[in-house]
N, C-alpha and C positions, 0 to 999 in steps of 0.2 A: 547959198550953202546947202550941201546935201547932208543927209542923216542916215544912219544905219541902226536898225532895231535888231538886237540879238535875240533870236527866237528858236535856236536849235537844240536847246537842252532837253533832256529826257524828263526831268522833274521827278526824280526818284522819291524825294521826301514828300511829294504831294500825292503819291499813290494811296488809294486806287483811283483818285480823281483823274490822274493823268494816264491811266491805262487806255482810255478811249478819247482823251482830249489833250492836245498839246498845251503845256503850261500857260503860254501867253494867251490862250483862248479861254482861260477861266474868267469868270465874270465878277465884277465888283459893281454892285448897285445897278445891275442890268446891262452893263457895258463891258466887253472883254478888255483885259489888260492891254492887249496890243492895239485895239481900236482907240482906247483912251490916249495912248501915245500918239497915234496917227492924227487924231483930232487936235491935240495940243501942239504938235509940230506944225500942222497946217495953220492953226491960229497964229503961230509965231512967224509965219511966212516961209516956212521950210516946205517946199512943194515937191522935192525929189527925194524919195525914200527907198532905201534898199533893205530888204529883210532876208536874213538867212534862216534856213530851217532844215530839220532832219526828221525827227520823230513826228509822224502824222502831219507833216508839213502841207500836204494837200488840203487839209482842213483850213489852214491859215489862208491859203490862196483862194479857196472857195468863198471864204468870208470877206476878205478885203478886195479880192480881184485886182484890177489895175489901179485902184485908188480913186477913180474918177468921182465916185459918189461922195468922197471926202475932200475933193478939191486938190488932190495930189496925184503924182505919178509914182507908182510902186513897181519896183523890179525885185525879182527873187533870186537869191543865191542858194541853189539846192545842193545840200551836202550828202544826200543819200542816207543810208542806214548808219554810217559812222560819222557822228558829229565831230567837228574839228576843234572844239573848245573855242573860247572867246577870241584870242589872237589869231588862231588858225582860220576861224571863220571870217575875220576881217581881212586877212591876207587874201583869201580866196575871192572875196567880194571886191577887192581893190579896182579891178577893171570897170566895175559899175559905179564906183565912187569918185574916180578921178581919171584924168588923162595922163599920158606918159610925161608931159611937160609941165603939168600943173602941180603945185604944192599947196593948193587952197585947202585949209583945214575942213574936216567934216566932223559932225556930231556922231556919237555912239551912245545908245541907250539900251540898257538891259530890258528885255521884254517881260521880265517877271518882277518888276517893281511897280508900285503904284504911287504916283506923286502928282502934285499940281504945280511943279516947278515951271517957271516962266522961261521958255527957251529963247525969248528975245534978249535975255540978260547974259548970254554966253560970252559976248564980246569977241575979242580977237587975241591971238597968242602974241606974246612979246618976242622980239628977236632973240634967237638962241634957244627958245623953248620948242620942244617937239610935241608937247601935249599939256593938257590941263584936265584935272579931275575935280569933281565936286564932292564934298564931304558933308556929313551930318553928325549931330550929337549922337553918341553911342546908344543904340536901342538895347533892350534887356537881353536880347539873344547874342549881342556882340559887345559886351561891356568893356573889353580891353582895347577895342578899336583896331584900326588898320595902319594909319599913318599919322605923323605929326605934321603940323602946318606952321611954318616960320616965315614971316614977311612975304606971304603969297607964294611960297615954294613948298613943295612936298618933301618931307624928310622921313627917312626910315628910323633914325636914331634921335633920341631926346637931346635937345640943346638947352642952353641956359634960359632962352626966351620962350621955351615951350615945355610944359609938363603934362600935357594931355594929348592923347591920340583920339582921332576921329574915325568914323566909319565911311568907307567908300560907298557912294550912292549908286554906282553903275551908270552915272552920267559923265561923259567925257568928251573932249575935243582933241583931235590929233591931226598932225601934218601927215600926209600920205608918205613922205620920205622916210618916216620912222618905220613903217611897215614894209616899204619897198626894199629896205636894207635887210629884211628878215624873210625874204621869199622862201616859202616852204609849203609842202603839201601835207605836212604832218599835223597831228594833234598838238596844239600849242596854247597853253593858258596865258591870260593877260597879266595876272598878278605879279609873277616874277619879273616880267618886262617893265612893269611900272616901277618896281623897286630899283631896277637897274637905271632907269631914267632919273629917279630921285637921287641916286648916288652920284649921277653926273650933273646934277643941278639943272636938269632940262625939263622938269615937270612942275607946272604951276598948280595951284589949288585954291579953292574957295569954299566957304561954308554956306549951305543953303538954309533958309528959314522956312521954306515950303514944307508942307506935309509930305511924308515919305514913309513907305513901308516896303520891306523886302518880303514879298509874298512867298515865303519859303516853306510854310507848313499849312495844313488844312485849318489849323487853329487861327493863324493870322488872317487867312482868307475869311473865315467866319466872323472874326472881329470887325473886319472892314465892312462886311455886309450887315452888321448890326447897327451901324451908324445911320 
């Protein structure tokens, strides 16, 4: 299985820290966020990783290089000055993630989250599903959550068997065919596409029990470094 780490965001809410450092290169307990992901993926047996970048991306490449020192192979999808957002970045990187004939699912991980999630537990997609996302109990900064989960399927609307929404962790598994049908060179966020998949009953979901933090503010980064 291949994996993609999304690392092209500008990190506006993290300024001024991100004025001179790409957000995934911020450190928690002496290890950069993105290196933490690379090491966890390697530990799980994921040895081919694609990383997209835009803002100060050369610093990410200088730090991780080809990945040999971590026991993986890293390729880079360079987006230039204009980041393509989450889905746009994945679409641009598809040639690095899959072949024309293969529909083998690949992992996607947001580069600006900190988690000890065990990537060996991702499993496989069921027939008819185009993707799977992992959720977490709602943190203080997102108390209303993002999605409902009903019998292993992601839902946008409340159903009788579910009265709680959960927060998307930024960890997901996708079939390449989902993005191949969306070929575009434009800026394209992932969120609305996930909701479309959910409405078509083609998006699986699960809850993680691992520690997880969206490192979205300097305060959350500071809290992680106090542990």
